[in-house]
PATOR-472176 format. One record per residue (C-alpha): residue in one letter; x, y, z. Coordinates in pm, 1 decimal. Layout:
N
{rec a,{X,Y,Z}}
...
! end
This chain:
280
{rec m,{9005.7,10131.1,13882.1}}
{rec m,{8881.6,9777.3,13818.6}}
{rec k,{9128.2,9440.5,13749.7}}
{rec l,{8951.7,9138.1,13582.0}}
{rec t,{8988.0,8847.8,13768.5}}
{rec i,{8933.8,8479.9,13625.3}}
{rec k,{8780.7,8165.9,13780.2}}
{rec q,{8793.1,7841.0,13553.4}}
{rec e,{8458.0,7693.1,13635.4}}
{rec g,{8346.5,7516.3,13246.2}}
{rec v,{8013.3,7593.4,13321.0}}
{rec p,{7867.7,7697.4,12932.6}}
{rec v,{7813.5,8013.6,12815.0}}
{rec p,{7573.7,8165.2,12791.4}}
{rec p,{7383.1,7957.9,13036.6}}
{rec p,{7052.1,7779.3,12873.4}}
{rec s,{6862.3,8020.8,13101.8}}
{rec v,{7019.1,8310.8,12990.6}}
{rec v,{6894.0,8274.8,12624.8}}
{rec a,{6548.6,8108.1,12715.6}}
{rec n,{6491.0,8477.0,12924.5}}
{rec a,{6306.6,8736.2,12732.0}}
{rec g,{6431.1,9012.1,12943.0}}
{rec v,{6803.1,8955.9,12868.5}}
{rec e,{6920.9,9181.2,12631.9}}
{rec i,{7109.6,9079.4,12289.2}}
{rec w,{7381.8,9241.1,12150.6}}
{rec r,{7479.3,9234.5,11788.4}}
{rec d,{7758.7,9265.8,11605.5}}
{rec t,{7760.2,9490.9,11239.6}}
{rec t,{7643.6,9106.5,11070.4}}
{rec g,{7364.9,9046.3,11264.8}}
{rec a,{7573.0,8785.3,11462.6}}
{rec i,{7493.6,8737.6,11828.8}}
{rec y,{7823.3,8837.5,12069.6}}
{rec a,{7716.5,8917.4,12411.2}}
{rec y,{7424.0,8878.9,12596.4}}
{rec g,{7317.6,9094.6,12908.7}}
{rec e,{7094.0,9073.5,13228.8}}
{rec r,{7043.9,9240.5,13580.3}}
{rec r,{7033.0,9083.9,13916.9}}
{rec g,{6907.7,9365.4,14117.1}}
{rec d,{7269.4,9510.3,14147.2}}
{rec e,{7438.9,9279.2,13949.7}}
{rec c,{7507.9,9317.9,13622.0}}
{rec w,{7640.0,8987.4,13381.6}}
{rec m,{7770.8,8992.7,13034.5}}
{rec h,{7785.0,8631.0,12865.7}}
{rec v,{7984.6,8665.6,12566.6}}
{rec p,{7913.9,8326.1,12392.8}}
{rec g,{8181.5,8025.9,12386.1}}
{rec i,{8406.3,8265.9,12589.6}}
{rec a,{8282.8,8360.5,12945.5}}
{rec s,{8033.8,8513.1,13174.8}}
{rec y,{8168.4,8817.1,13343.2}}
{rec h,{7941.6,8968.7,13629.0}}
{rec f,{8033.4,9317.2,13789.3}}
{rec t,{7846.7,9547.6,13949.0}}
{rec q,{7712.8,9910.2,14013.1}}
{rec q,{7900.7,10011.3,14301.2}}
{rec g,{8229.9,9899.9,14200.2}}
{rec g,{8510.2,9619.7,14305.2}}
{rec d,{8618.5,9420.7,14018.6}}
{rec v,{8505.2,9231.5,13734.7}}
{rec a,{8511.3,8857.0,13748.8}}
{rec a,{8540.8,8605.4,13462.4}}
{rec s,{8338.8,8296.5,13470.0}}
{rec v,{8508.6,8103.7,13142.5}}
{rec e,{8380.4,7801.5,12943.7}}
{rec d,{8643.5,7472.2,12916.2}}
{rec g,{8785.6,7554.9,12647.1}}
{rec s,{8842.5,7920.3,12654.2}}
{rec q,{9194.0,8092.8,12540.2}}
{rec t,{9317.8,8334.9,12788.1}}
{rec d,{9391.0,8613.1,12537.6}}
{rec a,{9006.6,8560.3,12425.0}}
{rec v,{8941.7,8620.0,12752.3}}
{rec l,{9090.7,8936.9,12808.0}}
{rec d,{9011.0,9107.0,12458.7}}
{rec a,{8615.1,9015.8,12498.8}}
{rec y,{8694.2,9184.8,12856.0}}
{rec r,{8849.3,9482.2,12675.9}}
{rec r,{8648.0,9562.3,12408.6}}
{rec r,{8298.2,9473.5,12520.9}}
{rec v,{8250.6,9414.0,12878.1}}
{rec l,{8481.4,9682.7,13015.7}}
{rec p,{8267.9,9979.2,12835.0}}
{rec m,{7988.6,9867.4,13001.4}}
{rec a,{8119.8,9816.3,13323.5}}
{rec v,{8229.1,10209.4,13352.6}}
{rec q,{7926.0,10322.3,13188.5}}
{rec v,{7722.4,10136.2,13466.7}}
{rec r,{7903.0,10341.8,13735.9}}
{rec g,{7808.9,10671.0,13641.1}}
{rec c,{8058.4,10723.3,13301.8}}
{rec e,{7938.3,10719.8,12986.3}}
{rec v,{8102.2,10549.8,12684.7}}
{rec l,{8121.9,10606.8,12305.4}}
{rec h,{8195.2,10442.6,12017.0}}
{rec a,{8509.3,10641.0,11930.8}}
{rec s,{8813.6,10636.2,11887.2}}
{rec a,{9055.2,10923.5,12028.2}}
{rec v,{9384.1,11101.5,12001.2}}
{rec r,{9543.3,11389.2,12247.7}}
{rec s,{9590.6,11757.6,12135.9}}
{rec p,{9725.5,12032.0,12324.0}}
{rec a,{9393.5,12132.7,12376.4}}
{rec g,{9295.1,11768.9,12476.2}}
{rec i,{9145.6,11450.9,12359.8}}
{rec i,{8924.8,11448.7,12038.0}}
{rec g,{8697.9,11168.4,12001.8}}
{rec l,{8625.9,11012.3,11669.1}}
{rec c,{8248.7,10846.0,11693.7}}
{rec g,{8125.4,10649.6,11398.1}}
{rec v,{7985.0,10352.8,11309.8}}
{rec s,{8192.4,10037.1,11281.4}}
{rec q,{8405.1,10082.6,10926.7}}
{rec t,{8367.7,10394.2,10920.1}}
{rec g,{8764.6,10457.5,10957.9}}
{rec k,{8786.7,10598.8,11357.6}}
{rec s,{9091.6,10366.1,11376.8}}
{rec t,{9223.3,10412.0,11087.2}}
{rec i,{9210.4,10832.5,11072.1}}
{rec a,{9331.0,10836.6,11498.8}}
{rec f,{9607.6,10633.9,11373.9}}
{rec a,{9678.6,10863.9,11059.9}}
{rec l,{9625.7,11142.1,11289.9}}
{rec s,{9854.6,10989.7,11533.1}}
{rec r,{10123.7,10984.3,11228.2}}
{rec r,{10132.1,11400.5,11280.2}}
{rec g,{10212.1,11378.9,11594.4}}
{rec y,{9901.0,11346.1,11859.3}}
{rec d,{9891.2,11031.2,12062.5}}
{rec v,{9672.2,10783.3,12014.6}}
{rec w,{9416.6,10746.1,12319.9}}
{rec c,{9164.1,10496.4,12305.1}}
{rec d,{9013.3,10286.9,12046.6}}
{rec d,{8639.1,10181.4,11947.2}}
{rec a,{8549.1,10301.0,12353.4}}
{rec l,{8599.7,10657.4,12472.6}}
{rec a,{8456.3,10669.2,12842.4}}
{rec f,{8386.5,11068.3,12964.4}}
{rec d,{8261.8,11227.7,13275.5}}
{rec v,{8053.1,11469.4,13250.7}}
{rec s,{8006.3,11556.2,13687.6}}
{rec k,{8283.6,11786.4,13614.1}}
{rec e,{8266.2,12199.2,13517.0}}
{rec k,{8416.9,12071.4,13242.8}}
{rec p,{8394.0,11737.2,13013.7}}
{rec v,{8712.2,11510.7,13034.8}}
{rec a,{8784.2,11179.8,12897.5}}
{rec i,{8950.3,10836.3,13125.8}}
{rec s,{9124.9,10622.5,12975.4}}
{rec l,{9066.1,10264.1,12907.5}}
{rec p,{9279.8,9966.9,12822.6}}
{rec y,{9281.4,9897.5,12423.8}}
{rec e,{9446.1,9790.1,12156.0}}
{rec l,{9465.4,9991.2,11804.1}}
{rec r,{9364.8,9771.4,11531.2}}
{rec l,{9307.5,9876.0,11192.3}}
{rec r,{9166.3,9681.2,10845.4}}
{rec p,{9383.5,9486.1,10605.9}}
{rec t,{9379.5,9782.5,10311.7}}
{rec a,{9454.5,10046.0,10605.8}}
{rec m,{9725.0,9791.8,10709.2}}
{rec d,{9894.8,9808.1,10338.6}}
{rec i,{9921.6,10175.3,10340.6}}
{rec f,{10066.2,10210.2,10678.4}}
{rec r,{10301.7,9921.6,10658.1}}
{rec q,{10625.6,10068.3,10653.6}}
{rec e,{10521.9,10315.6,10980.3}}
{rec i,{10412.4,10027.9,11111.1}}
{rec a,{10704.7,9832.9,11057.3}}
{rec e,{10917.7,10137.1,11202.3}}
{rec s,{10670.8,10174.5,11474.5}}
{rec p,{10416.2,9892.4,11619.4}}
{rec l,{10073.7,10010.4,11633.6}}
{rec p,{9963.7,10187.2,12016.2}}
{rec v,{9837.0,9945.1,12277.3}}
{rec e,{9733.7,10061.2,12626.2}}
{rec s,{9710.5,9835.6,12899.0}}
{rec n,{9714.7,10044.5,13189.2}}
{rec l,{9404.5,10008.9,13449.4}}
{rec p,{9096.4,10212.4,13372.8}}
{rec g,{9063.3,10543.1,13533.3}}
{rec s,{9426.8,10591.0,13559.5}}
{rec e,{9475.7,10895.7,13314.2}}
{rec t,{9211.9,11125.7,13290.2}}
{rec a,{9240.4,11437.3,13044.7}}
{rec p,{9016.4,11750.3,12884.4}}
{rec l,{8764.3,11599.9,12628.9}}
{rec a,{8815.7,11866.4,12367.2}}
{rec a,{8592.2,11786.5,12080.8}}
{rec l,{8428.7,11488.7,11903.0}}
{rec c,{8359.3,11425.7,11585.8}}
{rec v,{8160.4,11255.0,11395.7}}
{rec l,{8289.4,11038.6,11146.1}}
{rec r,{8002.9,10975.3,10793.7}}
{rec r,{8054.0,10838.6,10476.0}}
{rec a,{7936.4,11078.8,10231.7}}
{rec d,{8021.8,10913.5,9882.4}}
{rec n,{7691.6,11157.4,9687.1}}
{rec d,{7842.7,11506.7,9823.8}}
{rec p,{8006.2,11724.5,9524.2}}
{rec t,{8334.2,11799.3,9788.2}}
{rec p,{8512.4,11464.5,9915.6}}
{rec v,{8544.1,11618.7,10309.8}}
{rec t,{8305.6,11880.3,10443.5}}
{rec v,{8372.4,11966.9,10790.3}}
{rec r,{8112.5,12181.4,10997.2}}
{rec r,{8053.4,12269.2,11396.2}}
{rec l,{7682.2,12129.7,11479.8}}
{rec d,{7411.9,12323.8,11723.5}}
{rec f,{7290.9,12134.6,11999.1}}
{rec s,{7049.6,11957.6,11903.6}}
{rec g,{7216.3,11804.8,11602.4}}
{rec a,{7509.6,11737.1,11837.2}}
{rec f,{7286.9,11573.3,12082.5}}
{rec l,{7124.3,11368.7,11799.4}}
{rec s,{7444.8,11249.9,11687.2}}
{rec v,{7636.9,11144.1,11976.7}}
{rec l,{7358.7,10988.7,12127.0}}
{rec g,{7325.9,10797.9,11848.2}}
{rec h,{7656.4,10636.2,11892.8}}
{rec a,{7637.6,10579.8,12278.3}}
{rec c,{7681.7,10263.0,12477.7}}
{rec w,{7454.9,10154.3,12773.9}}
{rec f,{7406.2,9834.4,12948.9}}
{rec t,{7025.7,9861.1,12929.1}}
{rec f,{6777.9,10120.0,12927.1}}
{rec q,{6474.2,9882.5,13096.1}}
{rec d,{6576.6,10110.7,13402.4}}
{rec a,{6375.1,10452.8,13368.0}}
{rec q,{6598.9,10656.4,13617.9}}
{rec d,{6927.3,10521.1,13413.6}}
{rec k,{6819.2,10608.7,13083.5}}
{rec r,{6726.7,10969.2,13273.9}}
{rec r,{7095.5,11011.3,13361.4}}
{rec v,{7204.3,10880.7,13025.4}}
{rec i,{7017.8,11174.5,12836.0}}
{rec d,{7102.9,11404.5,13085.7}}
{rec h,{7444.5,11309.9,13033.0}}
{rec y,{7450.8,11326.3,12666.7}}
{rec m,{7262.2,11695.2,12688.0}}
{rec d,{7557.0,11787.9,12878.5}}
{rec l,{7805.0,11645.6,12691.5}}
{rec s,{7639.8,11828.2,12398.9}}
{rec a,{7617.5,12197.6,12591.0}}
{rec k,{8001.4,12163.4,12648.7}}
{rec v,{8187.7,11999.9,12414.4}}
{rec p,{8209.5,12105.5,12030.5}}
{rec v,{8088.1,11889.5,11770.2}}
{rec f,{8170.9,11847.1,11432.9}}
{rec d,{7990.6,11629.6,11164.0}}
{rec v,{8285.5,11522.2,10928.7}}
{rec a,{8128.4,11422.6,10555.5}}
{rec f,{8389.2,11266.3,10286.2}}
{rec a,{8379.9,11020.7,10041.2}}
{rec s,{8507.6,10675.3,10047.0}}
{rec g,{8835.1,10562.5,9955.9}}
{rec l,{9193.0,10606.1,10138.6}}
{rec e,{9281.6,10828.2,9902.0}}
{rec n,{9093.7,11062.3,10082.0}}
{rec l,{9260.1,11061.2,10398.2}}
{rec p,{9521.7,11332.8,10368.0}}
{rec t,{9252.9,11554.4,10315.8}}
{rec v,{9047.3,11444.6,10619.4}}
{rec l,{9333.7,11503.7,10840.5}}
{rec d,{9399.2,11839.1,10691.8}}
{rec e,{9004.3,11943.7,10724.1}}
{rec i,{9006.8,11784.1,11111.4}}
{rec e,{9293.2,11984.0,11176.7}}
{rec s,{9209.5,12261.0,10996.5}}
{rec a,{8783.8,12224.9,11146.0}}
{rec l,{8969.4,12251.4,11521.5}}
{rec e,{9238.2,12440.4,11483.3}}
{rec l,{9493.3,12171.7,11581.5}}
{rec a,{9864.1,12175.9,11665.7}}
{rec p,{10026.1,11871.5,11717.5}}
{rec r,{10215.8,11806.6,12021.1}}
! end
């Protein structure tokens, strides 16, 4: 279990030495803007989120510490920790993390992978309206060291785009968007299946769901993997082995659908049918 400790140090984030270091990892969002710098100093790992805080954690365990820049708001420090830093800390410590949302079915956790703005959060929330509890949003942690892979709980706050908010305005008014603030790893559940979401506006049918073979599954899910760094050969081998185990043990489905929220009910129907799901 990890907790966040915050230290008001007033140092600039990132430090100038980090920006000038060619060996530092740089993470960018879908617009190309830098949202974090990452570096390793032996067993120590650092993530510098510009203008907010420098986060420090180790491979061996313990809490995550944040050195906060002057003027940073506590909400921003906590949000960056949950959405950006915590998944990396979990991955460094031996588990893996997919860029995915997920829901809980009677069979276990159903992961919804995809690039940003594909509809992961929207589909997860829509499935929750059909009786499936939301498990996570944007970061799905899992462990393949057991005989059957298990999903690991992480704190999250489900976020929907404005167009989806408009569609679900009545439901949101009656029941707020899901939020989970428990400590990471406070709950585990079997990982039952993964759906790799992608837009396919040129396909003749609005929605197609098909199960992938091992090689297709491996390549698809690896493309949505989160990792702190691939500079260490041993870490790289570990990640590859874990995703090969995942692809061999968990059914992976390609879910291709046309853009437009008018297709959402059909997407949900096809996912439920292909995975033979039943609401809780």
